[in-house]
KEBATI-291907 format. One record per residue (C-alpha): residue in one letter; x, y, z. Coordinates in pm, whole numbers, m for minus. Each point is the difference from the previous one (the first is absolute). Layout:
N
rodren=A&X=X&Y=Y&Z=Z;
...
! end
This chain:
234
rodren=M&X=7441&Y=m3758&Z=m8141;
rodren=S&X=349&Y=m61&Z=168;
rodren=G&X=88&Y=m163&Z=304;
rodren=I&X=24&Y=154&Z=307;
rodren=S&X=328&Y=148&Z=123;
rodren=D&X=m9&Y=m97&Z=359;
rodren=Q&X=m93&Y=m418&Z=m35;
rodren=S&X=110&Y=m52&Z=364;
rodren=A&X=m293&Y=249&Z=111;
rodren=I&X=m231&Y=m132&Z=m247;
rodren=A&X=63&Y=m368&Z=68;
rodren=K&X=m37&Y=67&Z=390;
rodren=G&X=m326&Y=178&Z=m42;
rodren=M&X=m168&Y=m221&Z=m222;
rodren=Q&X=87&Y=m273&Z=232;
rodren=R&X=m160&Y=141&Z=309;
rodren=Q&X=m308&Y=149&Z=m231;
rodren=L&X=m34&Y=m354&Z=m126;
rodren=E&X=37&Y=m172&Z=334;
rodren=T&X=m300&Y=203&Z=107;
rodren=R&X=m224&Y=m62&Z=m302;
rodren=A&X=70&Y=m391&Z=16;
rodren=A&X=m144&Y=72&Z=413;
rodren=L&X=m296&Y=154&Z=m126;
rodren=L&X=m42&Y=m263&Z=m262;
rodren=A&X=77&Y=m273&Z=250;
rodren=A&X=m332&Y=174&Z=190;
rodren=G&X=m198&Y=m3&Z=m236;
rodren=A&X=31&Y=281&Z=m275;
rodren=K&X=24&Y=m62&Z=m367;
rodren=P&X=258&Y=123&Z=m197;
rodren=L&X=m160&Y=316&Z=m250;
rodren=G&X=317&Y=182&Z=m144;
rodren=W&X=255&Y=230&Z=51;
rodren=K&X=62&Y=370&Z=4;
rodren=V&X=301&Y=248&Z=m144;
rodren=G&X=71&Y=318&Z=218;
rodren=F&X=311&Y=205&Z=8;
rodren=G&X=35&Y=33&Z=m404;
rodren=A&X=13&Y=322&Z=m43;
rodren=T&X=333&Y=164&Z=m60;
rodren=A&X=8&Y=220&Z=310;
rodren=A&X=m44&Y=m331&Z=194;
rodren=L&X=261&Y=m212&Z=m177;
rodren=E&X=234&Y=260&Z=42;
rodren=M&X=m100&Y=37&Z=358;
rodren=L&X=33&Y=m369&Z=124;
rodren=G&X=297&Y=m56&Z=m287;
rodren=I&X=m162&Y=m246&Z=m159;
rodren=D&X=m39&Y=m17&Z=m395;
rodren=G&X=m346&Y=m203&Z=m27;
rodren=P&X=m345&Y=27&Z=177;
rodren=L&X=m75&Y=m169&Z=350;
rodren=V&X=m220&Y=m342&Z=m8;
rodren=G&X=m266&Y=m76&Z=290;
rodren=F&X=m286&Y=m254&Z=10;
rodren=L&X=m375&Y=16&Z=34;
rodren=V&X=m235&Y=m268&Z=141;
rodren=D&X=m366&Y=m39&Z=36;
rodren=S&X=m41&Y=127&Z=322;
rodren=G&X=139&Y=357&Z=m103;
rodren=L&X=m287&Y=13&Z=m300;
rodren=I&X=m245&Y=233&Z=89;
rodren=G&X=m364&Y=m130&Z=m47;
rodren=P&X=m318&Y=183&Z=m238;
rodren=G&X=m178&Y=214&Z=234;
rodren=E&X=270&Y=2&Z=254;
rodren=T&X=128&Y=294&Z=184;
rodren=V&X=357&Y=19&Z=122;
rodren=S&X=67&Y=154&Z=376;
rodren=L&X=309&Y=190&Z=m14;
rodren=A&X=9&Y=11&Z=401;
rodren=G&X=349&Y=m62&Z=119;
rodren=W&X=157&Y=88&Z=m327;
rodren=A&X=310&Y=214&Z=m14;
rodren=K&X=48&Y=120&Z=m283;
rodren=P&X=m293&Y=m137&Z=m288;
rodren=L&X=30&Y=37&Z=m373;
rodren=A&X=m187&Y=m123&Z=m301;
rodren=E&X=140&Y=m114&Z=m338;
rodren=P&X=m188&Y=m2&Z=m305;
rodren=E&X=179&Y=m247&Z=m173;
rodren=V&X=m83&Y=m217&Z=m359;
rodren=A&X=16&Y=m336&Z=133;
rodren=I&X=151&Y=m275&Z=m239;
rodren=H&X=m194&Y=m320&Z=12;
rodren=M&X=242&Y=m323&Z=m90;
rodren=G&X=m130&Y=m254&Z=m250;
rodren=S&X=276&Y=m254&Z=11;
rodren=D&X=306&Y=m37&Z=229;
rodren=L&X=300&Y=168&Z=m40;
rodren=G&X=334&Y=m80&Z=44;
rodren=A&X=329&Y=204&Z=0;
rodren=G&X=169&Y=129&Z=m255;
rodren=A&X=m324&Y=25&Z=m225;
rodren=G&X=28&Y=252&Z=m313;
rodren=A&X=m238&Y=243&Z=m71;
rodren=Q&X=m250&Y=m178&Z=m233;
rodren=A&X=8&Y=m317&Z=238;
rodren=T&X=m99&Y=250&Z=283;
rodren=K&X=m291&Y=139&Z=m236;
rodren=A&X=m127&Y=m328&Z=m22;
rodren=A&X=m16&Y=m129&Z=318;
rodren=I&X=m218&Y=322&Z=84;
rodren=A&X=m370&Y=m45&Z=7;
rodren=G&X=m106&Y=341&Z=m7;
rodren=L&X=7&Y=333&Z=234;
rodren=G&X=m266&Y=169&Z=280;
rodren=P&X=m3&Y=251&Z=223;
rodren=A&X=81&Y=m27&Z=357;
rodren=I&X=70&Y=241&Z=324;
rodren=E&X=269&Y=m114&Z=249;
rodren=L&X=m42&Y=96&Z=356;
rodren=A&X=383&Y=64&Z=159;
rodren=D&X=154&Y=162&Z=376;
rodren=M&X=306&Y=134&Z=m10;
rodren=D&X=m4&Y=m47&Z=363;
rodren=T&X=399&Y=26&Z=15;
rodren=P&X=251&Y=197&Z=m223;
rodren=P&X=108&Y=m168&Z=m309;
rodren=E&X=392&Y=m41&Z=55;
rodren=D&X=154&Y=m338&Z=m131;
rodren=A&X=m159&Y=m240&Z=m231;
rodren=E&X=81&Y=m307&Z=201;
rodren=T&X=m294&Y=154&Z=256;
rodren=I&X=m210&Y=136&Z=m250;
rodren=L&X=15&Y=m371&Z=m158;
rodren=A&X=m93&Y=m147&Z=374;
rodren=G&X=m266&Y=220&Z=67;
rodren=N&X=m215&Y=m125&Z=m353;
rodren=I&X=71&Y=392&Z=m128;
rodren=Y&X=m236&Y=135&Z=212;
rodren=H&X=m304&Y=m196&Z=m163;
rodren=R&X=m332&Y=m29&Z=224;
rodren=R&X=m265&Y=m64&Z=m189;
rodren=V&X=m76&Y=m38&Z=m410;
rodren=A&X=m330&Y=88&Z=m219;
rodren=L&X=m9&Y=m172&Z=m342;
rodren=G&X=m305&Y=111&Z=m261;
rodren=P&X=m70&Y=m240&Z=m292;
rodren=L&X=238&Y=m127&Z=m236;
rodren=D&X=m6&Y=134&Z=m397;
rodren=Q&X=108&Y=m322&Z=m196;
rodren=S&X=m17&Y=220&Z=m282;
rodren=R&X=316&Y=155&Z=105;
rodren=A&X=210&Y=m348&Z=30;
rodren=G&X=385&Y=66&Z=m38;
rodren=A&X=m17&Y=322&Z=177;
rodren=R&X=m139&Y=210&Z=m303;
rodren=L&X=m71&Y=330&Z=136;
rodren=D&X=m92&Y=172&Z=m330;
rodren=G&X=m283&Y=237&Z=46;
rodren=L&X=m38&Y=m65&Z=421;
rodren=S&X=30&Y=314&Z=228;
rodren=G&X=m27&Y=24&Z=364;
rodren=R&X=m227&Y=247&Z=209;
rodren=V&X=23&Y=59&Z=388;
rodren=F&X=m286&Y=93&Z=220;
rodren=R&X=54&Y=148&Z=347;
rodren=H&X=m226&Y=220&Z=219;
rodren=G&X=m297&Y=m69&Z=m249;
rodren=A&X=206&Y=147&Z=m303;
rodren=E&X=264&Y=m61&Z=m229;
rodren=F&X=310&Y=m3&Z=181;
rodren=A&X=247&Y=m88&Z=m300;
rodren=F&X=m13&Y=m109&Z=m434;
rodren=I&X=262&Y=m249&Z=m78;
rodren=D&X=29&Y=m49&Z=m409;
rodren=D&X=361&Y=m144&Z=37;
rodren=L&X=m72&Y=m349&Z=228;
rodren=Q&X=392&Y=m93&Z=26;
rodren=A&X=153&Y=360&Z=32;
rodren=N&X=6&Y=m70&Z=404;
rodren=T&X=80&Y=m374&Z=m17;
rodren=G&X=178&Y=m88&Z=m305;
rodren=K&X=m73&Y=m205&Z=m265;
rodren=L&X=m257&Y=m258&Z=106;
rodren=I&X=177&Y=m307&Z=m208;
rodren=D&X=332&Y=84&Z=201;
rodren=I&X=m174&Y=m13&Z=320;
rodren=V&X=m173&Y=m336&Z=m11;
rodren=R&X=387&Y=m137&Z=m166;
rodren=H&X=150&Y=189&Z=313;
rodren=V&X=m263&Y=m197&Z=250;
rodren=A&X=73&Y=m337&Z=m182;
rodren=D&X=368&Y=43&Z=18;
rodren=T&X=m4&Y=121&Z=376;
rodren=L&X=m247&Y=m302&Z=100;
rodren=A&X=244&Y=m263&Z=m173;
rodren=A&X=278&Y=159&Z=182;
rodren=S&X=m153&Y=m58&Z=302;
rodren=G&X=m136&Y=m326&Z=m85;
rodren=E&X=m347&Y=62&Z=m64;
rodren=T&X=m207&Y=14&Z=m335;
rodren=L&X=m248&Y=248&Z=m181;
rodren=R&X=m282&Y=m185&Z=16;
rodren=A&X=m308&Y=m44&Z=m236;
rodren=G&X=m284&Y=161&Z=148;
rodren=E&X=206&Y=301&Z=200;
rodren=V&X=m51&Y=346&Z=m15;
rodren=I&X=315&Y=260&Z=0;
rodren=I&X=m77&Y=337&Z=83;
rodren=P&X=293&Y=197&Z=m112;
rodren=G&X=m16&Y=303&Z=141;
rodren=S&X=m212&Y=327&Z=11;
rodren=V&X=m87&Y=181&Z=m286;
rodren=A&X=m27&Y=329&Z=219;
rodren=P&X=153&Y=138&Z=279;
rodren=P&X=m69&Y=m209&Z=288;
rodren=I&X=m320&Y=220&Z=159;
rodren=F&X=85&Y=13&Z=366;
rodren=L&X=m335&Y=8&Z=203;
rodren=D&X=m158&Y=167&Z=251;
rodren=A&X=m302&Y=15&Z=225;
rodren=E&X=m216&Y=137&Z=m309;
rodren=D&X=42&Y=m304&Z=m213;
rodren=A&X=m279&Y=m193&Z=m25;
rodren=E&X=23&Y=m142&Z=m321;
rodren=I&X=274&Y=m63&Z=m267;
rodren=R&X=m104&Y=m102&Z=m369;
rodren=F&X=235&Y=m70&Z=m328;
rodren=D&X=m141&Y=m38&Z=m315;
rodren=L&X=196&Y=m204&Z=m254;
rodren=E&X=m149&Y=148&Z=m312;
rodren=P&X=m174&Y=m198&Z=m186;
rodren=A&X=117&Y=m329&Z=188;
rodren=G&X=m178&Y=45&Z=341;
rodren=S&X=m30&Y=158&Z=313;
rodren=I&X=66&Y=m58&Z=391;
rodren=S&X=m63&Y=208&Z=328;
rodren=V&X=83&Y=m61&Z=332;
rodren=R&X=m170&Y=145&Z=297;
rodren=L&X=158&Y=112&Z=321;
rodren=A&X=m72&Y=74&Z=333;
! end
């Protein structure tokens, strides 16, 4: 992926975002990884950027096994089924495709919960708010998918107890996973950070975001045959 067209907005937004992250880490949170958002063509055009935005994940946002997430007070909650990319080694700026593949330990299912509490108007504000991120659930790591191997994988999303979406091309909505990892590494390096071994990248929803309503009690994402993850809601 190429660089961002409005570097000043991205730099300012990332600085504000990483200050928030640093405060959370100083208070005891542990780094979990990174998220990518607004990578679809329409979003890129709307914001005047030529690459997706990058946000952070910390362990305080991780949804535990069996936990029910209360959406009370959320303005516009949504769920995004994603293919989590698990890093096996550090990756710096300018890495080629082969080095990037070698750094990826495997893939697994994930569901992100976000709250679009304000309209998405400009890249700096979205970045400063950590791209609307609230919580994330991570399923099992499939190490047979090292290097971001997607062959034979498909996705099924279940909502209201029934199949809601089937995805046979898991990169159609996000772009290529290898390119996303390279973009995250480059973006972090430009902000003085490094993509580290053990971190996870959630690269964007494999299906259109699911705007949640009062009837949503559970969202499940099956990344077949790698694994499954579900989130219970209240």
